C-alpha positions as CSV (number, residue, x, y, z in Angstrom):
1,M,-52.3,-31.3,5.1
2,D,-51.5,-32.1,8.6
3,H,-52.0,-29.2,11.1
4,D,-51.5,-29.4,14.8
5,W,-54.2,-27.0,16.1
6,D,-53.1,-27.3,19.7
7,S,-49.6,-25.7,19.2
8,K,-49.1,-22.0,19.3
9,T,-46.7,-19.9,17.4
10,V,-45.4,-16.9,19.3
11,I,-43.9,-14.0,17.3
12,G,-41.2,-11.9,18.9
13,Y,-40.4,-14.3,21.7
14,K,-36.8,-14.0,22.9
15,K,-35.0,-17.0,24.3
16,Q,-33.6,-16.3,27.8
17,V,-29.8,-16.0,27.7
18,A,-27.6,-16.2,30.7
19,K,-26.0,-12.8,31.5
20,L,-22.4,-12.4,32.1
21,I,-21.7,-10.3,35.2
22,S,-18.5,-9.3,36.8
23,P,-17.1,-11.5,39.7
24,L,-17.6,-8.6,42.1
25,A,-21.3,-8.3,41.2
26,A,-21.7,-12.0,41.5
27,R,-20.2,-12.0,45.0
28,R,-22.6,-9.2,46.0
29,S,-25.5,-11.3,44.9
30,G,-24.3,-14.2,47.0
31,A,-23.2,-16.5,44.2
32,V,-20.1,-18.7,44.6
33,V,-17.4,-17.4,42.3
34,S,-14.0,-19.0,41.4
35,V,-11.5,-16.8,39.5
36,D,-8.5,-18.3,37.7
37,K,-5.7,-16.0,36.9
38,K,-4.1,-16.3,33.4
39,I,-0.4,-16.6,33.5
40,S,0.5,-14.5,30.4
41,G,-2.8,-12.8,29.7
42,G,-3.1,-9.1,29.2
43,G,0.4,-8.0,29.6
44,N,2.9,-6.3,27.4
45,K,5.1,-9.2,26.3
46,A,8.1,-6.9,25.6
47,R,7.9,-5.6,29.1
48,Q,7.8,-9.1,30.6
49,G,11.2,-9.8,29.2
50,T,10.4,-12.7,26.9
51,D,11.8,-11.3,23.7
52,H,15.2,-10.0,24.8
53,Q,17.1,-12.3,22.4
54,R,15.1,-11.3,19.4
55,I,15.5,-7.6,20.3
56,A,19.2,-8.0,20.7
57,K,19.5,-9.7,17.3
58,L,17.6,-6.9,15.7
59,D,19.8,-4.3,17.3
60,R,22.9,-6.1,15.9
61,E,21.4,-6.4,12.4
62,D,20.1,-2.9,12.0
63,E,23.2,-0.8,12.1
64,V,22.0,2.7,11.2
65,A,24.2,4.4,8.6
66,P,24.7,8.1,9.0
67,P,22.7,10.1,6.5
68,Q,24.4,10.9,3.2
69,R,25.8,14.4,3.0
70,F,25.9,16.4,-0.2
71,L,29.1,18.3,0.4
72,P,30.0,19.5,-3.1
73,T,26.7,21.3,-3.4
74,S,26.7,22.6,0.2
75,D,30.2,24.0,0.0
76,T,29.5,25.6,-3.4
77,I,26.3,27.3,-2.1
78,Q,28.0,28.6,1.0
79,S,31.0,30.0,-0.9
80,A,28.9,31.6,-3.6
81,R,26.6,33.2,-1.0
82,Q,29.6,34.6,0.9
83,E,31.1,35.9,-2.3
84,L,27.9,37.9,-3.0
85,Q,28.0,39.1,0.6
86,L,24.5,37.7,1.3
87,S,23.3,36.3,4.6
88,Q,21.4,33.0,4.7
89,K,18.3,34.9,5.5
90,D,18.7,37.3,2.6
91,L,19.3,34.5,0.1
92,A,16.4,32.5,1.5
93,Q,14.2,35.5,1.0
94,K,15.3,35.9,-2.6
95,I,14.5,32.3,-3.5
96,N,11.2,32.3,-1.5
97,E,12.2,29.6,1.0
98,K,12.6,29.5,4.7
99,P,16.1,30.2,6.2
100,S,16.1,26.8,7.8
101,V,15.9,25.2,4.3
102,L,18.9,27.1,3.2
103,Q,20.7,26.2,6.4
104,D,20.1,22.5,5.8
105,Y,21.4,22.9,2.2
106,E,24.6,24.5,3.4
107,S,25.2,22.0,6.2
108,G,24.6,19.1,3.7
109,K,21.7,17.7,5.6
110,A,19.0,18.4,3.0
111,I,18.4,16.1,0.0
112,P,18.8,18.4,-3.0
113,N,15.5,19.4,-4.7
114,P,16.0,20.4,-8.4
115,Q,13.5,23.3,-8.1
116,I,15.4,24.8,-5.2
117,L,18.7,24.2,-6.8
118,G,17.5,26.0,-9.9
119,K,16.4,29.0,-7.9
120,L,19.8,29.1,-6.2
121,E,21.6,28.8,-9.5
122,R,19.8,31.8,-10.9
123,I,20.6,34.0,-7.8
124,L,24.2,32.8,-7.1
125,K,25.1,32.4,-10.8
126,V,26.9,29.1,-10.1
127,K,26.2,25.6,-11.4
128,L,24.8,23.4,-8.6
129,R,23.5,20.5,-10.8
130,G,25.3,18.2,-13.2
131,S,29.0,17.2,-13.5
132,D,30.4,20.7,-13.4
133,I,29.2,21.8,-9.9
134,G,30.8,25.1,-8.8
135,K,31.4,26.4,-12.3
136,K,30.4,30.1,-12.8
137,M,27.4,30.5,-15.1
138,E,27.7,33.0,-17.8
139,G,24.9,35.5,-18.5
140,P,22.8,35.3,-21.7
141,K,24.8,35.9,-24.9
142,K,24.2,39.2,-26.6
143,T,24.0,39.3,-30.3
């Protein structure tokens, strides 16, 4: 075995690393500082105006279609409610929903939920689902 008895091993020795300091702190300490400004660094590219053509193309491609309206159901709900002389608030209370939900159904803005339509069918006694929307529902047959 070849040992070099004159060398030392130091445990926990940290190598000195140069610290990065801000240009302002370097100037205060008397060091010579040169600062180069980046041309396109750190800015919002969309704000700089470089992507106007891409944005215009996206605007032309993405024509927003108006939301689909469910008019047969909405008209049927409204006419059946008025026939029973119920306000939107009263009907909403009977089906345990908010009045705004019923208002969306009657205006045709809401996407029909089968559970809510079922509740409305029971109260209004009118078909709101299937091919025969608006047909009066008959009560249970007595034997």
